[in-house]
C-alpha positions as CSV (number, residue, x, y, z in Angstrom):
1,V,-16.3,-5.1,-9.1
2,Q,-14.8,-1.6,-9.7
3,L,-15.2,1.1,-7.2
4,Q,-14.8,4.6,-8.7
5,A,-14.1,7.2,-5.9
6,S,-14.1,10.9,-6.6
7,G,-14.7,14.3,-5.0
8,G,-11.5,14.9,-3.2
9,G,-9.6,18.1,-3.4
10,L,-8.1,21.0,-1.5
11,V,-10.2,22.8,1.0
12,Q,-9.7,25.2,3.9
13,A,-10.3,24.1,7.5
14,G,-14.0,24.5,8.3
15,G,-15.0,23.7,4.7
16,S,-16.9,20.8,3.2
17,L,-16.4,18.2,0.6
18,R,-18.6,15.3,-0.7
19,L,-16.9,12.1,-1.8
20,S,-18.6,9.7,-4.1
21,C,-18.0,6.0,-4.7
22,A,-19.8,4.7,-7.8
23,V,-20.1,1.0,-8.5
24,P,-21.6,0.9,-11.9
25,R,-21.0,-2.8,-12.6
26,M,-22.5,-4.1,-9.4
27,I,-25.9,-5.8,-9.8
28,L,-28.5,-3.5,-8.2
29,S,-29.9,-6.2,-5.9
30,T,-26.4,-6.9,-4.7
31,F,-25.7,-3.2,-4.1
32,W,-28.8,-2.9,-1.9
33,G,-27.6,-5.5,0.5
34,T,-23.9,-4.7,0.5
35,T,-21.8,-3.1,3.1
36,F,-19.7,0.0,2.1
37,D,-17.0,1.7,4.1
38,W,-14.9,4.8,3.8
39,Y,-11.4,4.7,5.1
40,Q,-8.9,7.5,5.6
41,Q,-5.2,7.0,5.2
42,A,-3.2,9.9,6.6
43,P,0.4,10.4,5.5
44,G,2.6,7.8,7.3
45,N,-0.4,6.1,8.9
46,Q,-2.4,3.0,8.3
47,R,-5.9,3.1,6.9
48,E,-8.5,3.9,9.4
49,L,-12.2,3.2,9.2
50,V,-14.2,6.5,9.0
51,A,-17.7,5.4,8.2
52,T,-19.8,2.4,7.3
53,S,-23.2,1.9,5.7
54,S,-24.7,-1.6,6.2
55,D,-28.2,-3.0,6.2
56,G,-29.7,0.4,6.9
57,S,-27.3,1.2,9.7
58,T,-24.4,3.6,9.8
59,Y,-21.2,3.7,11.9
60,Y,-18.8,6.5,12.3
61,G,-15.3,6.8,13.8
62,D,-15.1,8.9,16.9
63,S,-13.1,11.6,15.2
64,V,-15.7,12.3,12.5
65,K,-19.0,11.8,14.5
66,G,-21.3,14.8,14.0
67,R,-19.2,16.1,11.0
68,F,-19.3,13.3,8.4
69,T,-22.3,11.6,6.9
70,I,-22.3,8.4,4.9
71,S,-25.3,7.9,2.6
72,R,-26.1,5.8,-0.5
73,D,-28.2,6.2,-3.6
74,N,-29.2,2.7,-4.5
75,N,-30.6,3.7,-7.9
76,K,-27.4,5.3,-8.8
77,K,-25.3,2.6,-7.2
78,T,-23.3,5.2,-5.5
79,V,-22.2,5.8,-1.9
80,Y,-21.4,9.3,-0.6
81,L,-19.4,10.7,2.3
82,Q,-20.4,14.2,3.1
83,M,-17.6,15.8,5.0
84,N,-18.3,19.0,6.9
85,S,-16.4,21.2,9.4
86,L,-13.2,19.7,8.0
87,K,-10.0,19.8,10.1
88,T,-6.4,19.6,9.0
89,E,-6.2,16.1,10.6
90,D,-8.8,15.0,8.0
91,T,-6.1,15.2,5.4
92,G,-5.4,12.0,3.6
93,T,-6.3,9.6,0.9
94,Y,-9.9,8.3,1.3
95,F,-10.7,4.8,0.1
96,C,-14.1,3.3,-0.7
97,H,-14.4,-0.3,0.3
98,T,-17.1,-2.9,-0.1
99,R,-17.4,-6.3,1.6
100,G,-19.7,-9.2,1.8
101,P,-19.9,-13.0,1.4
102,G,-17.0,-13.9,-0.9
103,M,-16.4,-10.2,-1.7
104,D,-13.8,-7.7,-0.6
105,Y,-12.9,-4.8,-3.0
106,W,-11.1,-1.4,-2.7
107,G,-11.3,1.6,-4.8
108,K,-8.2,3.6,-5.8
109,G,-8.7,6.4,-3.4
110,T,-9.2,10.1,-3.6
111,Q,-7.0,12.7,-2.0
112,V,-8.4,15.2,0.5
113,T,-6.2,18.0,1.7
114,V,-7.4,20.4,4.4
115,S,-5.3,23.5,4.8
116,S,-5.2,25.7,7.9
């Protein structure tokens, strides 16, 4: 399973970005029932869970609640992370991750840089 993350870039604080994670080779029925996560890895830090979409429910890390939204387009087999009101501390590499029975895959990451 290949996860194709995109959408990162350089943005000023207060701005917005939308990250995408496409999984074109995943069987559609599998995609529907699969958990997807977005992780942030800030420079010098470990990866931290930012958001999760699973079985119709969503989870957000405390630092992004109210600012980030995870969503999925099942027909396009793509997961999104809408990032609003960005802060400098949101800077880092963002990784898409999927997990399930016998499955644990990571995308390559997309860089987000928020300038002050």
